[in-house]
N, C-alpha and C positions, 0 to 999 in steps of 0.2 A: 167326865167320862161318859163317852158314847157310844161306847162299841157297837159295831154292825152286826146285823144278822150274819149266819152262817151264810153262804151260797147256795141257789135254789142245785138241787140236784143235777140238773141238764146243762150247765154251764161247763163247756170244755176248756180248759186249760189253756195258757198260752203259750206253753213250753216253754223249753229254753232257749231256741232257735227260732228264731221266724219261718212261718209257714213258706212254701217254693211261692216266689211273687211279693213278698212281703220283706225283703230283704232290706230295700232301702228305707222301711219305716223306722224310727224310733220308738221306744221303750213306749213314751208315752203319746205315740200316734196309736200304736197297737193296745195300749190300756184303753185310750177312747172309745174301742169298738166295744168295751165290755160295757163304757158309760151309754152308748147307743139302747143297748137292751134295757128295758123300765124294769126289770126285777135285779139290774146290776149296778143304776145308776145311782141310787142311794149310798151305797155302802162306797163305792170306786170315790164319788166325789168327797167322801172324809178322810179315806183312807191315801187316794192317790197323791195329794199335794206332798205329804210327808214321805213319802218315798222320792218324788221330784225332787225335795230340796237338797238329797245325797248323791243324786245321780252321778255329779262329778266323779265320785268314787266308784270302783267298778267291783266286781265279784269278792275280790281280798283285798279290797281297799287302797288300792293303786289310786292315786289322783288321772281323770282323762280329762281332756277337753273335746273327744269328737271320740264317736262309738265305732266303733270296728268297721264299719259302713261307710266311713268317713264324711257323716253328718254331726255338727257343732251340739253338746249336749246342751239342753234345754232347760235348766233347774227353779225357772218361776213359779210362784204359786201363790196359794195364800192356805195360812192358818187360822183355823177358826172363822173363815166368813169372814176375817176381816182384817189380816195383818198380811198384805201384800210383801211379798218377796221375790229377791232375784237370786241369792245366792246363798250358802250356808251361813255367811258370814249374818246375815238379815234374817236368816231362818233361826238361827239361834238368840236373833234378837228380839224376833218376835214370839219366841217360848220365854225368854226373861222376863217380857210385859204380862205371862197368863202363868207366871211362875207357880202360884198356889194350885191353879188349875191341874197343871202338869204334873206336879208332886202329889197331887190327891190322885190323878189316875195312875200314876206311877207306886206310889205306896199301895192301892187299890190292887194292883197285879201284883205287889209282891207278897201281899197280907195273903191273898187267897189264892197265890202258890205256896206260899211256906203251909198256910193250913192244908193243902192239898181240895180244894174245894172251894164254888164260889160263894161270893160274901150273902151273908144275908142282911135282911134292914137290922138285924141286930147288932152286927157288924160294923153300921155306920159312926156309935161313939169310938167305938175305939179307933176308927179309921181320921176322925174327926182330931182325937188327941193325939195321932200318930202325927200329922199335917202339924199341928199346934207346938208338940214339940221340936220335931224338924225345924219351923220355921224361927224358932229361938236360936238356932244354930245354924241360921244362915240357909237352910235349905242343902247342906251338903250330905252329899251320898251317905256320907257313915252315920250320919243321925238320926237318916231315914231308914236305914237297916237298923240301928240300933234300938229303933221306935217300933220298928216291925217286934224285933225280939222279945221286948219288955211289954207286949199288949197285951193284953188281958185275954184275949182271944189264941198268942201262939202260947202265951204262959201254962192257960187252961189246956191246950193240947199235950204240951210236953207233961203235965203232970197225968193225964189220961193215960197218957204211954207208958210211965212208970208204975202201974197197977199192974 
């Protein structure tokens, strides 16, 4: 899990709709503008491929082959700089090749969210245990959530709130 740093303060947002004159661009092409900025490139190289994998789904989850401007959706990307994919099924397969890494990141975010704080180095043992316990159950979502709820940091938080 390697989350990107927050964006620089002076970076303008893309906006929900393309600017005038950019209507013909795909989202991928619009995002490439961010990658042209050296202070944006590092993050966008990490996060953009994850979104590209799901580009065939519009904002409400409906399948699409083309954007509103008529251009074909391009889902190609590379996960973790080593797993190429051309569609959502290949993306899923790439995630499965990195199952433990993915689950560790997911579990870390779930634990941080449930604790209401960022994880500290002291939480890494609990995170290791969450991943190990969920691995025994095939990394099922239910097992991940259960391991988070029964983790020492979560139970310690719950006992503090009772006092």
